[in-house]
SEFIZA-3560 file (N, C-alpha, C; in Angstrom, 3 decimals):
REM SEFIZA-3560
<numar><xx>-64.401</xx><yy>112.165</yy><zz>13.856</zz><atom>N</atom></numar>
<numar><xx>-63.959</xx><yy>110.992</yy><zz>13.123</zz><atom>CA</atom></numar>
<numar><xx>-64.078</xx><yy>109.777</yy><zz>14.050</zz><atom>C</atom></numar>
<numar><xx>-64.747</xx><yy>108.721</yy><zz>13.558</zz><atom>N</atom></numar>
<numar><xx>-65.035</xx><yy>107.550</yy><zz>14.381</zz><atom>CA</atom></numar>
<numar><xx>-63.984</xx><yy>106.460</yy><zz>14.287</zz><atom>C</atom></numar>
<numar><xx>-62.937</xx><yy>106.680</yy><zz>13.512</zz><atom>N</atom></numar>
<numar><xx>-61.931</xx><yy>105.653</yy><zz>13.300</zz><atom>CA</atom></numar>
<numar><xx>-60.662</xx><yy>106.041</yy><zz>14.040</zz><atom>C</atom></numar>
<numar><xx>-60.087</xx><yy>105.048</yy><zz>14.743</zz><atom>N</atom></numar>
<numar><xx>-58.884</xx><yy>105.294</yy><zz>15.533</zz><atom>CA</atom></numar>
<numar><xx>-57.762</xx><yy>104.356</yy><zz>15.110</zz><atom>C</atom></numar>
<numar><xx>-56.584</xx><yy>104.601</yy><zz>15.640</zz><atom>N</atom></numar>
<numar><xx>-55.428</xx><yy>103.753</yy><zz>15.365</zz><atom>CA</atom></numar>
<numar><xx>-55.716</xx><yy>102.327</yy><zz>15.842</zz><atom>C</atom></numar>
<numar><xx>-55.211</xx><yy>101.336</yy><zz>15.097</zz><atom>N</atom></numar>
<numar><xx>-55.344</xx><yy>99.899</yy><zz>15.384</zz><atom>CA</atom></numar>
<numar><xx>-56.741</xx><yy>99.336</yy><zz>15.139</zz><atom>C</atom></numar>
<numar><xx>-57.667</xx><yy>100.127</yy><zz>14.580</zz><atom>N</atom></numar>
<numar><xx>-58.972</xx><yy>99.591</yy><zz>14.182</zz><atom>CA</atom></numar>
<numar><xx>-58.826</xx><yy>98.796</yy><zz>12.894</zz><atom>C</atom></numar>
<numar><xx>-59.675</xx><yy>97.788</yy><zz>12.700</zz><atom>N</atom></numar>
<numar><xx>-59.708</xx><yy>97.055</yy><zz>11.438</zz><atom>CA</atom></numar>
<numar><xx>-60.800</xx><yy>97.698</yy><zz>10.586</zz><atom>C</atom></numar>
<numar><xx>-60.441</xx><yy>98.079</yy><zz>9.346</zz><atom>N</atom></numar>
<numar><xx>-61.383</xx><yy>98.772</yy><zz>8.472</zz><atom>CA</atom></numar>
<numar><xx>-61.426</xx><yy>98.115</yy><zz>7.094</zz><atom>C</atom></numar>
<numar><xx>-62.494</xx><yy>98.416</yy><zz>6.349</zz><atom>N</atom></numar>
<numar><xx>-62.634</xx><yy>97.965</yy><zz>4.968</zz><atom>CA</atom></numar>
<numar><xx>-62.778</xx><yy>99.209</yy><zz>4.094</zz><atom>C</atom></numar>
<numar><xx>-62.160</xx><yy>99.187</yy><zz>2.908</zz><atom>N</atom></numar>
<numar><xx>-62.206</xx><yy>100.325</yy><zz>1.989</zz><atom>CA</atom></numar>
<numar><xx>-63.489</xx><yy>100.246</yy><zz>1.166</zz><atom>C</atom></numar>
<numar><xx>-64.210</xx><yy>101.367</yy><zz>1.081</zz><atom>N</atom></numar>
<numar><xx>-65.509</xx><yy>101.408</yy><zz>0.408</zz><atom>CA</atom></numar>
<numar><xx>-65.434</xx><yy>101.801</yy><zz>-1.057</zz><atom>C</atom></numar>
<numar><xx>-64.429</xx><yy>102.607</yy><zz>-1.439</zz><atom>N</atom></numar>
<numar><xx>-64.369</xx><yy>103.078</yy><zz>-2.822</zz><atom>CA</atom></numar>
<numar><xx>-62.922</xx><yy>103.296</yy><zz>-3.251</zz><atom>C</atom></numar>
<numar><xx>-62.739</xx><yy>103.395</yy><zz>-4.563</zz><atom>N</atom></numar>
<numar><xx>-61.415</xx><yy>103.636</yy><zz>-5.110</zz><atom>CA</atom></numar>
<numar><xx>-60.775</xx><yy>102.370</yy><zz>-5.633</zz><atom>C</atom></numar>
<numar><xx>-59.489</xx><yy>102.466</yy><zz>-5.975</zz><atom>N</atom></numar>
<numar><xx>-58.790</xx><yy>101.335</yy><zz>-6.587</zz><atom>CA</atom></numar>
<numar><xx>-58.606</xx><yy>100.163</yy><zz>-5.636</zz><atom>C</atom></numar>
<numar><xx>-58.660</xx><yy>100.416</yy><zz>-4.323</zz><atom>N</atom></numar>
<numar><xx>-58.480</xx><yy>99.361</yy><zz>-3.329</zz><atom>CA</atom></numar>
<numar><xx>-59.797</xx><yy>98.938</yy><zz>-2.679</zz><atom>C</atom></numar>
<numar><xx>-60.912</xx><yy>99.140</yy><zz>-3.367</zz><atom>N</atom></numar>
<numar><xx>-62.236</xx><yy>98.818</yy><zz>-2.837</zz><atom>CA</atom></numar>
<numar><xx>-62.312</xx><yy>97.355</yy><zz>-2.407</zz><atom>C</atom></numar>
<numar><xx>-62.819</xx><yy>97.135</yy><zz>-1.187</zz><atom>N</atom></numar>
<numar><xx>-62.979</xx><yy>95.788</yy><zz>-0.664</zz><atom>CA</atom></numar>
<numar><xx>-61.817</xx><yy>95.283</yy><zz>0.176</zz><atom>C</atom></numar>
<numar><xx>-60.677</xx><yy>95.952</yy><zz>0.118</zz><atom>N</atom></numar>
<numar><xx>-59.517</xx><yy>95.508</yy><zz>0.903</zz><atom>CA</atom></numar>
<numar><xx>-59.725</xx><yy>95.837</yy><zz>2.377</zz><atom>C</atom></numar>
<numar><xx>-59.232</xx><yy>94.950</yy><zz>3.228</zz><atom>N</atom></numar>
<numar><xx>-59.290</xx><yy>95.181</yy><zz>4.668</zz><atom>CA</atom></numar>
<numar><xx>-57.882</xx><yy>95.370</yy><zz>5.200</zz><atom>C</atom></numar>
<numar><xx>-57.753</xx><yy>96.153</yy><zz>6.242</zz><atom>N</atom></numar>
<numar><xx>-56.453</xx><yy>96.378</yy><zz>6.848</zz><atom>CA</atom></numar>
<numar><xx>-56.568</xx><yy>97.092</yy><zz>8.174</zz><atom>C</atom></numar>
<numar><xx>-55.448</xx><yy>97.181</yy><zz>8.870</zz><atom>N</atom></numar>
<numar><xx>-55.376</xx><yy>97.838</yy><zz>10.166</zz><atom>CA</atom></numar>
<numar><xx>-54.979</xx><yy>99.294</yy><zz>9.971</zz><atom>C</atom></numar>
<numar><xx>-55.580</xx><yy>100.180</yy><zz>10.738</zz><atom>N</atom></numar>
<numar><xx>-55.246</xx><yy>101.605</yy><zz>10.674</zz><atom>CA</atom></numar>
<numar><xx>-53.910</xx><yy>101.823</yy><zz>11.378</zz><atom>C</atom></numar>
<numar><xx>-52.932</xx><yy>102.353</yy><zz>10.632</zz><atom>N</atom></numar>
<numar><xx>-51.606</xx><yy>102.615</yy><zz>11.180</zz><atom>CA</atom></numar>
<numar><xx>-51.532</xx><yy>104.011</yy><zz>11.799</zz><atom>C</atom></numar>
<numar><xx>-52.122</xx><yy>104.990</yy><zz>11.104</zz><atom>N</atom></numar>
<numar><xx>-52.113</xx><yy>106.385</yy><zz>11.563</zz><atom>CA</atom></numar>
<numar><xx>-53.496</xx><yy>106.976</yy><zz>11.326</zz><atom>C</atom></numar>
<numar><xx>-54.023</xx><yy>107.701</yy><zz>12.311</zz><atom>N</atom></numar>
<numar><xx>-55.280</xx><yy>108.431</yy><zz>12.158</zz><atom>CA</atom></numar>
<numar><xx>-54.986</xx><yy>109.919</yy><zz>12.316</zz><atom>C</atom></numar>
<numar><xx>-55.423</xx><yy>110.711</yy><zz>11.336</zz><atom>N</atom></numar>
<numar><xx>-55.214</xx><yy>112.161</yy><zz>11.365</zz><atom>CA</atom></numar>
<numar><xx>-56.571</xx><yy>112.859</yy><zz>11.415</zz><atom>C</atom></numar>
<numar><xx>-57.121</xx><yy>113.081</yy><zz>12.618</zz><atom>N</atom></numar>
<numar><xx>-58.468</xx><yy>113.655</yy><zz>12.728</zz><atom>CA</atom></numar>
<numar><xx>-58.606</xx><yy>115.063</yy><zz>12.154</zz><atom>C</atom></numar>
<numar><xx>-57.573</xx><yy>115.890</yy><zz>12.290</zz><atom>N</atom></numar>
<numar><xx>-57.668</xx><yy>117.259</yy><zz>11.770</zz><atom>CA</atom></numar>
<numar><xx>-57.770</xx><yy>117.278</yy><zz>10.253</zz><atom>C</atom></numar>
<numar><xx>-57.035</xx><yy>116.375</yy><zz>9.596</zz><atom>N</atom></numar>
<numar><xx>-57.068</xx><yy>116.288</yy><zz>8.137</zz><atom>CA</atom></numar>
<numar><xx>-58.205</xx><yy>115.392</yy><zz>7.662</zz><atom>C</atom></numar>
<numar><xx>-58.781</xx><yy>114.595</yy><zz>8.574</zz><atom>N</atom></numar>
<numar><xx>-59.853</xx><yy>113.672</yy><zz>8.217</zz><atom>CA</atom></numar>
<numar><xx>-59.349</xx><yy>112.502</yy><zz>7.388</zz><atom>C</atom></numar>
<numar><xx>-58.100</xx><yy>112.101</yy><zz>7.629</zz><atom>N</atom></numar>
<numar><xx>-57.500</xx><yy>111.034</yy><zz>6.839</zz><atom>CA</atom></numar>
<numar><xx>-56.960</xx><yy>109.928</yy><zz>7.729</zz><atom>C</atom></numar>
<numar><xx>-56.801</xx><yy>108.735</yy><zz>7.130</zz><atom>N</atom></numar>
<numar><xx>-56.213</xx><yy>107.593</yy><zz>7.819</zz><atom>CA</atom></numar>
<numar><xx>-55.220</xx><yy>106.902</yy><zz>6.893</zz><atom>C</atom></numar>
<numar><xx>-54.225</xx><yy>106.239</yy><zz>7.474</zz><atom>N</atom></numar>
<numar><xx>-53.281</xx><yy>105.420</yy><zz>6.722</zz><atom>CA</atom></numar>
<numar><xx>-53.591</xx><yy>103.978</yy><zz>7.083</zz><atom>C</atom></numar>
<numar><xx>-53.943</xx><yy>103.173</yy><zz>6.063</zz><atom>N</atom></numar>
<numar><xx>-54.332</xx><yy>101.786</yy><zz>6.277</zz><atom>CA</atom></numar>
<numar><xx>-53.256</xx><yy>100.871</yy><zz>5.707</zz><atom>C</atom></numar>
<numar><xx>-52.947</xx><yy>99.822</yy><zz>6.445</zz><atom>N</atom></numar>
<numar><xx>-51.913</xx><yy>98.864</yy><zz>6.065</zz><atom>CA</atom></numar>
<numar><xx>-52.271</xx><yy>98.160</yy><zz>4.754</zz><atom>C</atom></numar>
<numar><xx>-51.387</xx><yy>98.288</yy><zz>3.744</zz><atom>N</atom></numar>
<numar><xx>-51.582</xx><yy>97.617</yy><zz>2.460</zz><atom>CA</atom></numar>
<numar><xx>-52.559</xx><yy>98.285</yy><zz>1.514</zz><atom>C</atom></numar>
<numar><xx>-53.007</xx><yy>99.493</yy><zz>1.834</zz><atom>N</atom></numar>
<numar><xx>-53.996</xx><yy>100.208</yy><zz>1.014</zz><atom>CA</atom></numar>
<numar><xx>-53.400</xx><yy>101.519</yy><zz>0.527</zz><atom>C</atom></numar>
<numar><xx>-53.692</xx><yy>101.900</yy><zz>-0.720</zz><atom>N</atom></numar>
<numar><xx>-53.224</xx><yy>103.139</yy><zz>-1.333</zz><atom>CA</atom></numar>
<numar><xx>-51.700</xx><yy>103.217</yy><zz>-1.298</zz><atom>C</atom></numar>
<numar><xx>-51.070</xx><yy>102.163</yy><zz>-1.795</zz><atom>N</atom></numar>
<numar><xx>-49.613</xx><yy>102.050</yy><zz>-1.773</zz><atom>CA</atom></numar>
<numar><xx>-49.012</xx><yy>102.798</yy><zz>-2.958</zz><atom>C</atom></numar>
<numar><xx>-48.022</xx><yy>103.649</yy><zz>-2.672</zz><atom>N</atom></numar>
<numar><xx>-47.326</xx><yy>104.414</yy><zz>-3.702</zz><atom>CA</atom></numar>
<numar><xx>-45.865</xx><yy>103.996</yy><zz>-3.710</zz><atom>C</atom></numar>
<numar><xx>-45.218</xx><yy>104.138</yy><zz>-4.866</zz><atom>N</atom></numar>
<numar><xx>-43.787</xx><yy>103.849</yy><zz>-4.933</zz><atom>CA</atom></numar>
<numar><xx>-43.024</xx><yy>105.151</yy><zz>-4.756</zz><atom>C</atom></numar>
<numar><xx>-41.918</xx><yy>105.066</yy><zz>-4.021</zz><atom>N</atom></numar>
<numar><xx>-41.135</xx><yy>106.242</yy><zz>-3.707</zz><atom>CA</atom></numar>
<numar><xx>-39.674</xx><yy>105.936</yy><zz>-4.029</zz><atom>C</atom></numar>
<numar><xx>-39.020</xx><yy>106.847</yy><zz>-4.728</zz><atom>N</atom></numar>
<numar><xx>-37.614</xx><yy>106.682</yy><zz>-5.055</zz><atom>CA</atom></numar>
<numar><xx>-36.792</xx><yy>107.286</yy><zz>-3.925</zz><atom>C</atom></numar>
<numar><xx>-35.974</xx><yy>106.461</yy><zz>-3.272</zz><atom>N</atom></numar>
<numar><xx>-35.217</xx><yy>106.897</yy><zz>-2.108</zz><atom>CA</atom></numar>
<numar><xx>-33.718</xx><yy>106.851</yy><zz>-2.393</zz><atom>C</atom></numar>
<numar><xx>-33.055</xx><yy>107.967</yy><zz>-2.155</zz><atom>N</atom></numar>
<numar><xx>-31.606</xx><yy>108.042</yy><zz>-2.304</zz><atom>CA</atom></numar>
<numar><xx>-30.959</xx><yy>107.634</yy><zz>-0.992</zz><atom>C</atom></numar>
<numar><xx>-29.815</xx><yy>106.981</yy><zz>-1.057</zz><atom>N</atom></numar>
<numar><xx>-29.117</xx><yy>106.700</yy><zz>0.194</zz><atom>CA</atom></numar>
<numar><xx>-28.570</xx><yy>108.009</yy><zz>0.777</zz><atom>C</atom></numar>
<numar><xx>-28.845</xx><yy>108.259</yy><zz>2.049</zz><atom>N</atom></numar>
<numar><xx>-28.405</xx><yy>109.514</yy><zz>2.670</zz><atom>CA</atom></numar>
<numar><xx>-27.074</xx><yy>109.361</yy><zz>3.381</zz><atom>C</atom></numar>
<numar><xx>-26.795</xx><yy>108.165</yy><zz>3.909</zz><atom>N</atom></numar>
<numar><xx>-25.524</xx><yy>107.910</yy><zz>4.586</zz><atom>CA</atom></numar>
<numar><xx>-24.758</xx><yy>106.846</yy><zz>3.822</zz><atom>C</atom></numar>
<numar><xx>-23.474</xx><yy>106.818</yy><zz>4.049</zz><atom>N</atom></numar>
<numar><xx>-22.659</xx><yy>105.814</yy><zz>3.393</zz><atom>CA</atom></numar>
<numar><xx>-23.014</xx><yy>104.429</yy><zz>3.946</zz><atom>C</atom></numar>
<numar><xx>-23.213</xx><yy>103.485</yy><zz>3.042</zz><atom>N</atom></numar>
<numar><xx>-23.576</xx><yy>102.138</yy><zz>3.444</zz><atom>CA</atom></numar>
<numar><xx>-25.082</xx><yy>101.921</yy><zz>3.524</zz><atom>C</atom></numar>
<numar><xx>-25.877</xx><yy>102.979</yy><zz>3.402</zz><atom>N</atom></numar>
<numar><xx>-27.333</xx><yy>102.867</yy><zz>3.434</zz><atom>CA</atom></numar>
<numar><xx>-27.835</xx><yy>102.532</yy><zz>2.040</zz><atom>C</atom></numar>
<numar><xx>-28.886</xx><yy>101.719</yy><zz>1.960</zz><atom>N</atom></numar>
<numar><xx>-29.441</xx><yy>101.336</yy><zz>0.661</zz><atom>CA</atom></numar>
<numar><xx>-30.439</xx><yy>102.360</yy><zz>0.154</zz><atom>C</atom></numar>
<numar><xx>-30.393</xx><yy>102.602</yy><zz>-1.139</zz><atom>N</atom></numar>
<numar><xx>-31.388</xx><yy>103.421</yy><zz>-1.791</zz><atom>CA</atom></numar>
<numar><xx>-32.259</xx><yy>102.508</yy><zz>-2.625</zz><atom>C</atom></numar>
<numar><xx>-33.096</xx><yy>103.077</yy><zz>-3.467</zz><atom>N</atom></numar>
<numar><xx>-33.918</xx><yy>102.268</yy><zz>-4.364</zz><atom>CA</atom></numar>
<numar><xx>-35.365</xx><yy>102.693</yy><zz>-4.339</zz><atom>C</atom></numar>
<numar><xx>-36.206</xx><yy>101.831</yy><zz>-4.883</zz><atom>N</atom></numar>
<numar><xx>-37.632</xx><yy>102.106</yy><zz>-4.945</zz><atom>CA</atom></numar>
<numar><xx>-38.305</xx><yy>101.369</yy><zz>-3.793</zz><atom>C</atom></numar>
<numar><xx>-38.997</xx><yy>102.136</yy><zz>-2.941</zz><atom>N</atom></numar>
<numar><xx>-39.696</xx><yy>101.542</yy><zz>-1.805</zz><atom>CA</atom></numar>
<numar><xx>-41.192</xx><yy>101.800</yy><zz>-1.933</zz><atom>C</atom></numar>
<numar><xx>-41.990</xx><yy>100.965</yy><zz>-1.290</zz><atom>N</atom></numar>
<numar><xx>-43.443</xx><yy>101.122</yy><zz>-1.313</zz><atom>CA</atom></numar>
<numar><xx>-43.891</xx><yy>101.739</yy><zz>0.010</zz><atom>C</atom></numar>
<numar><xx>-44.751</xx><yy>102.759</yy><zz>-0.079</zz><atom>N</atom></numar>
<numar><xx>-45.200</xx><yy>103.498</yy><zz>1.092</zz><atom>CA</atom></numar>
<numar><xx>-46.727</xx><yy>103.606</yy><zz>1.057</zz><atom>C</atom></numar>
<numar><xx>-47.378</xx><yy>103.345</yy><zz>2.214</zz><atom>N</atom></numar>
<numar><xx>-48.824</xx><yy>103.568</yy><zz>2.310</zz><atom>CA</atom></numar>
<numar><xx>-49.077</xx><yy>105.064</yy><zz>2.476</zz><atom>C</atom></numar>
<numar><xx>-50.002</xx><yy>105.606</yy><zz>1.689</zz><atom>N</atom></numar>
<numar><xx>-50.320</xx><yy>107.026</yy><zz>1.760</zz><atom>CA</atom></numar>
<numar><xx>-51.721</xx><yy>107.208</yy><zz>2.332</zz><atom>C</atom></numar>
<numar><xx>-52.006</xx><yy>108.381</yy><zz>2.903</zz><atom>N</atom></numar>
<numar><xx>-53.304</xx><yy>108.597</yy><zz>3.549</zz><atom>CA</atom></numar>
<numar><xx>-54.472</xx><yy>108.590</yy><zz>2.560</zz><atom>C</atom></numar>
<numar><xx>-55.630</xx><yy>108.123</yy><zz>3.057</zz><atom>N</atom></numar>
<numar><xx>-56.888</xx><yy>108.229</yy><zz>2.300</zz><atom>CA</atom></numar>
<numar><xx>-57.921</xx><yy>108.868</yy><zz>3.223</zz><atom>C</atom></numar>
<numar><xx>-58.972</xx><yy>109.418</yy><zz>2.638</zz><atom>N</atom></numar>
<numar><xx>-60.010</xx><yy>110.056</yy><zz>3.437</zz><atom>CA</atom></numar>
<numar><xx>-60.721</xx><yy>109.030</yy><zz>4.311</zz><atom>C</atom></numar>
<numar><xx>-61.006</xx><yy>109.422</yy><zz>5.544</zz><atom>N</atom></numar>
<numar><xx>-61.647</xx><yy>108.528</yy><zz>6.510</zz><atom>CA</atom></numar>
<numar><xx>-63.063</xx><yy>108.154</yy><zz>6.074</zz><atom>C</atom></numar>
<numar><xx>-63.681</xx><yy>108.989</yy><zz>5.237</zz><atom>N</atom></numar>
<numar><xx>-65.031</xx><yy>108.693</yy><zz>4.764</zz><atom>CA</atom></numar>
<numar><xx>-65.048</xx><yy>107.552</yy><zz>3.750</zz><atom>C</atom></numar>
<numar><xx>-63.876</xx><yy>107.174</yy><zz>3.233</zz><atom>N</atom></numar>
<numar><xx>-63.786</xx><yy>106.076</yy><zz>2.264</zz><atom>CA</atom></numar>
<numar><xx>-63.578</xx><yy>104.724</yy><zz>2.935</zz><atom>C</atom></numar>
<numar><xx>-63.469</xx><yy>104.705</yy><zz>4.259</zz><atom>N</atom></numar>
<numar><xx>-63.311</xx><yy>103.444</yy><zz>4.972</zz><atom>CA</atom></numar>
<numar><xx>-64.421</xx><yy>103.280</yy><zz>6.003</zz><atom>C</atom></numar>
<numar><xx>-64.697</xx><yy>102.011</yy><zz>6.347</zz><atom>N</atom></numar>
<numar><xx>-65.728</xx><yy>101.725</yy><zz>7.336</zz><atom>CA</atom></numar>
<numar><xx>-65.176</xx><yy>100.710</yy><zz>8.331</zz><atom>C</atom></numar>
<numar><xx>-65.507</xx><yy>100.904</yy><zz>9.572</zz><atom>N</atom></numar>
<numar><xx>-65.032</xx><yy>100.051</yy><zz>10.650</zz><atom>CA</atom></numar>
<numar><xx>-65.588</xx><yy>98.639</yy><zz>10.518</zz><atom>C</atom></numar>
<numar><xx>-64.753</xx><yy>97.627</yy><zz>10.799</zz><atom>N</atom></numar>
<numar><xx>-65.199</xx><yy>96.237</yy><zz>10.837</zz><atom>CA</atom></numar>
<numar><xx>-65.354</xx><yy>95.860</yy><zz>12.303</zz><atom>C</atom></numar>
<numar><xx>-66.555</xx><yy>95.410</yy><zz>12.665</zz><atom>N</atom></numar>
<numar><xx>-66.849</xx><yy>95.047</yy><zz>14.056</zz><atom>CA</atom></numar>
<numar><xx>-66.059</xx><yy>93.802</yy><zz>14.443</zz><atom>C</atom></numar>
<numar><xx>-65.357</xx><yy>93.832</yy><zz>15.586</zz><atom>N</atom></numar>
<numar><xx>-64.593</xx><yy>92.657</yy><zz>15.995</zz><atom>CA</atom></numar>
<numar><xx>-65.478</xx><yy>91.480</yy><zz>16.410</zz><atom>C</atom></numar>
<numar><xx>-66.716</xx><yy>91.741</yy><zz>16.824</zz><atom>N</atom></numar>
<numar><xx>-67.597</xx><yy>90.666</yy><zz>17.278</zz><atom>CA</atom></numar>
<numar><xx>-68.317</xx><yy>89.986</yy><zz>16.117</zz><atom>C</atom></numar>
<numar><xx>-69.025</xx><yy>90.784</yy><zz>15.268</zz><atom>N</atom></numar>
<numar><xx>-69.807</xx><yy>90.177</yy><zz>14.183</zz><atom>CA</atom></numar>
<numar><xx>-69.014</xx><yy>90.066</yy><zz>12.883</zz><atom>C</atom></numar>
<numar><xx>-67.884</xx><yy>90.777</yy><zz>12.773</zz><atom>N</atom></numar>
<numar><xx>-67.013</xx><yy>90.661</yy><zz>11.601</zz><atom>CA</atom></numar>
<numar><xx>-67.517</xx><yy>91.356</yy><zz>10.354</zz><atom>C</atom></numar>
<numar><xx>-68.531</xx><yy>92.215</yy><zz>10.483</zz><atom>N</atom></numar>
<numar><xx>-69.097</xx><yy>92.917</yy><zz>9.335</zz><atom>CA</atom></numar>
<numar><xx>-68.711</xx><yy>94.396</yy><zz>9.375</zz><atom>C</atom></numar>
<numar><xx>-68.694</xx><yy>95.012</yy><zz>8.186</zz><atom>N</atom></numar>
<numar><xx>-68.475</xx><yy>96.456</yy><zz>8.114</zz><atom>CA</atom></numar>
<numar><xx>-69.709</xx><yy>97.135</yy><zz>8.680</zz><atom>C</atom></numar>
<numar><xx>-69.504</xx><yy>98.087</yy><zz>9.558</zz><atom>N</atom></numar>
<numar><xx>-70.636</xx><yy>98.694</yy><zz>10.252</zz><atom>CA</atom></numar>
<numar><xx>-70.426</xx><yy>100.185</yy><zz>10.493</zz><atom>C</atom></numar>
<numar><xx>-71.528</xx><yy>100.874</yy><zz>10.696</zz><atom>N</atom></numar>
<numar><xx>-71.461</xx><yy>102.259</yy><zz>11.134</zz><atom>CA</atom></numar>
<numar><xx>-71.181</xx><yy>102.263</yy><zz>12.630</zz><atom>C</atom></numar>
<numar><xx>-70.737</xx><yy>103.394</yy><zz>13.140</zz><atom>N</atom></numar>
<numar><xx>-70.380</xx><yy>103.496</yy><zz>14.545</zz><atom>CA</atom></numar>
<numar><xx>-71.382</xx><yy>104.366</yy><zz>15.272</zz><atom>C</atom></numar>
<numar><xx>-71.912</xx><yy>103.833</yy><zz>16.371</zz><atom>N</atom></numar>
<numar><xx>-72.790</xx><yy>104.601</yy><zz>17.233</zz><atom>CA</atom></numar>
<numar><xx>-72.044</xx><yy>104.920</yy><zz>18.525</zz><atom>C</atom></numar>
<numar><xx>-72.638</xx><yy>105.770</yy><zz>19.337</zz><atom>N</atom></numar>
<numar><xx>-72.024</xx><yy>106.125</yy><zz>20.616</zz><atom>CA</atom></numar>
<numar><xx>-73.049</xx><yy>105.961</yy><zz>21.721</zz><atom>C</atom></numar>
<numar><xx>-72.584</xx><yy>105.513</yy><zz>22.888</zz><atom>N</atom></numar>
<numar><xx>-73.434</xx><yy>105.488</yy><zz>24.071</zz><atom>CA</atom></numar>
<numar><xx>-72.556</xx><yy>105.729</yy><zz>25.288</zz><atom>C</atom></numar>
<numar><xx>-73.206</xx><yy>106.067</yy><zz>26.391</zz><atom>N</atom></numar>
<numar><xx>-72.468</xx><yy>106.336</yy><zz>27.617</zz><atom>CA</atom></numar>
<numar><xx>-72.582</xx><yy>105.117</yy><zz>28.523</zz><atom>C</atom></numar>
<numar><xx>-71.421</xx><yy>104.553</yy><zz>28.870</zz><atom>N</atom></numar>
<numar><xx>-71.366</xx><yy>103.400</yy><zz>29.763</zz><atom>CA</atom></numar>
<numar><xx>-70.375</xx><yy>103.703</yy><zz>30.883</zz><atom>C</atom></numar>
<numar><xx>-70.830</xx><yy>103.573</yy><zz>32.120</zz><atom>N</atom></numar>
<numar><xx>-69.999</xx><yy>103.846</yy><zz>33.303</zz><atom>CA</atom></numar>
<numar><xx>-69.403</xx><yy>105.249</yy><zz>33.270</zz><atom>C</atom></numar>
<numar><xx>-70.162</xx><yy>106.218</yy><zz>32.793</zz><atom>N</atom></numar>
<numar><xx>-69.709</xx><yy>107.607</yy><zz>32.764</zz><atom>CA</atom></numar>
<numar><xx>-68.743</xx><yy>107.931</yy><zz>31.649</zz><atom>C</atom></numar>
<numar><xx>-68.490</xx><yy>106.985</yy><zz>30.740</zz><atom>N</atom></numar>
<numar><xx>-67.594</xx><yy>107.223</yy><zz>29.612</zz><atom>CA</atom></numar>
<numar><xx>-68.344</xx><yy>107.014</yy><zz>28.309</zz><atom>C</atom></numar>
<numar><xx>-67.977</xx><yy>107.804</yy><zz>27.310</zz><atom>N</atom></numar>
<numar><xx>-68.563</xx><yy>107.672</yy><zz>25.981</zz><atom>CA</atom></numar>
<numar><xx>-67.819</xx><yy>106.563</yy><zz>25.239</zz><atom>C</atom></numar>
<numar><xx>-68.549</xx><yy>105.550</yy><zz>24.762</zz><atom>N</atom></numar>
<numar><xx>-67.929</xx><yy>104.416</yy><zz>24.071</zz><atom>CA</atom></numar>
<numar><xx>-68.539</xx><yy>104.257</yy><zz>22.679</zz><atom>C</atom></numar>
<numar><xx>-67.746</xx><yy>103.649</yy><zz>21.790</zz><atom>N</atom></numar>
<numar><xx>-68.226</xx><yy>103.379</yy><zz>20.431</zz><atom>CA</atom></numar>
<numar><xx>-68.951</xx><yy>102.040</yy><zz>20.411</zz><atom>C</atom></numar>
<numar><xx>-70.022</xx><yy>101.988</yy><zz>19.619</zz><atom>N</atom></numar>
<numar><xx>-70.877</xx><yy>100.806</yy><zz>19.578</zz><atom>CA</atom></numar>
<numar><xx>-71.153</xx><yy>100.428</yy><zz>18.121</zz><atom>C</atom></numar>
<numar><xx>-71.155</xx><yy>99.111</yy><zz>17.822</zz><atom>N</atom></numar>
<numar><xx>-71.518</xx><yy>98.596</yy><zz>16.502</zz><atom>CA</atom></numar>
<numar><xx>-73.016</xx><yy>98.790</yy><zz>16.283</zz><atom>C</atom></numar>
<numar><xx>-73.400</xx><yy>99.362</yy><zz>15.149</zz><atom>N</atom></numar>
<numar><xx>-74.815</xx><yy>99.595</yy><zz>14.848</zz><atom>CA</atom></numar>
<numar><xx>-75.547</xx><yy>98.311</yy><zz>14.481</zz><atom>C</atom></numar>
<numar><xx>-74.809</xx><yy>97.274</yy><zz>14.034</zz><atom>N</atom></numar>
<numar><xx>-75.461</xx><yy>96.026</yy><zz>13.606</zz><atom>CA</atom></numar>
<numar><xx>-75.749</xx><yy>95.094</yy><zz>14.771</zz><atom>C</atom></numar>
<numar><xx>-74.722</xx><yy>94.857</yy><zz>15.626</zz><atom>N</atom></numar>
<numar><xx>-74.919</xx><yy>93.884</yy><zz>16.699</zz><atom>CA</atom></numar>
<numar><xx>-74.988</xx><yy>94.524</yy><zz>18.092</zz><atom>C</atom></numar>
<numar><xx>-74.641</xx><yy>95.790</yy><zz>18.205</zz><atom>N</atom></numar>
<numar><xx>-74.719</xx><yy>96.485</yy><zz>19.485</zz><atom>CA</atom></numar>
<numar><xx>-73.530</xx><yy>96.265</yy><zz>20.400</zz><atom>C</atom></numar>
<numar><xx>-72.495</xx><yy>95.560</yy><zz>19.907</zz><atom>N</atom></numar>
<numar><xx>-71.324</xx><yy>95.284</yy><zz>20.734</zz><atom>CA</atom></numar>
<numar><xx>-70.451</xx><yy>96.534</yy><zz>20.863</zz><atom>C</atom></numar>
<numar><xx>-69.762</xx><yy>96.615</yy><zz>21.997</zz><atom>N</atom></numar>
<numar><xx>-68.845</xx><yy>97.724</yy><zz>22.236</zz><atom>CA</atom></numar>
<numar><xx>-67.588</xx><yy>97.515</yy><zz>21.395</zz><atom>C</atom></numar>
<numar><xx>-67.164</xx><yy>98.575</yy><zz>20.707</zz><atom>N</atom></numar>
<numar><xx>-66.000</xx><yy>98.467</yy><zz>19.826</zz><atom>CA</atom></numar>
<numar><xx>-64.762</xx><yy>98.932</yy><zz>20.545</zz><atom>C</atom></numar>
//
């Protein structure tokens, strides 16, 4: 999976197509990511302690990583991710402009 936490991504398909947001959680084993403001579900929450508020809250739920694409910080476009070795380390590279991500 080429997407990591704190990356800026754009949604490619589904009800939130075209929305951009920051990755809050990346789950490589499940192949899913949680993106800020995307795939929001409502959840009914009961107060568990005295004095705590209950009610309906909005929660971001995971979506498949294949439905999002990385936005390059340099060129600002949605791009595929390439890899190259620089200084003995494997780094991610923008396929459009060649900048290190």
